C-alpha positions in Angstrom: -59.4 12.9 167.4 -60.5 16.5 167.0 -57.7 17.0 164.4 -59.1 14.2 162.2 -62.6 15.5 162.4 -61.4 19.0 161.5 -59.4 17.7 158.5 -62.5 15.8 157.3 -64.7 18.8 157.7 -62.2 21.1 156.0 -61.7 18.8 152.9 -65.4 18.0 152.6 -66.2 21.7 152.7 -63.9 22.4 149.8 -65.4 19.5 147.9 -68.9 20.8 148.5 -67.9 24.3 147.6 -66.3 23.1 144.4 -69.3 21.0 143.5 -71.6 24.0 144.2 -69.6 26.2 141.9 -69.6 23.6 139.2 -73.3 22.6 139.4 -75.0 26.0 140.2 -72.8 28.5 138.4 -74.7 29.5 135.3 -76.7 32.5 134.1 -79.5 31.8 136.4 -77.7 32.7 139.6 -80.2 32.5 142.4 -80.3 33.9 145.9 -79.7 30.4 147.3 -76.7 30.0 145.1 -75.3 33.3 146.4 -75.9 32.3 150.0 -74.2 28.9 149.6 -71.1 30.6 148.1 -71.0 33.2 150.8 -71.3 30.6 153.5 -68.4 28.7 152.0 -66.3 31.8 151.8 -67.0 32.9 155.3 -67.1 29.5 157.2 -64.1 27.6 156.0 -61.4 30.0 156.9 -62.6 29.8 160.5 -62.3 26.0 160.3 -58.7 26.4 159.1 -57.9 28.8 161.9 -59.4 26.4 164.5 -57.4 23.5 163.0 -54.2 25.5 163.1 -54.8 26.6 166.7 -55.7 23.0 167.7 -52.6 21.6 166.1 -50.4 24.2 167.8 -51.7 22.9 171.2 -53.6 26.0 172.2 -56.6 24.1 173.4 -54.6 21.4 175.2 -53.5 24.0 177.7 -57.0 24.7 178.7 -58.1 21.1 178.9 -55.1 20.2 181.1 -55.9 22.9 183.6 -59.5 21.7 184.0 -58.4 18.7 186.1 -58.8 19.4 189.8 -55.5 17.5 190.6 -53.5 19.5 188.1 -51.0 22.0 189.5 -51.9 25.6 188.9 -49.8 27.1 186.1 -49.2 30.8 186.0 -48.7 32.1 182.5 -46.4 35.0 182.0 -48.9 36.8 179.7 -51.6 36.9 182.4 
């Protein structure tokens, strides 16, 4: 479920960024326009990293160990 939400957020972010560049990119570049572009450049790589980590199963390990009946797993890197 989280994967689907992240895919929707990621693709909608690219669509919004593309529309922003098309609609607001002219000679009258404003401070708001610059901030929208900067937010798109900074925010969406983090969404991609989150999606890749989630699809690799990194967060499933933590949610599995949260159950009180789950056996304790000792990781070798700890």
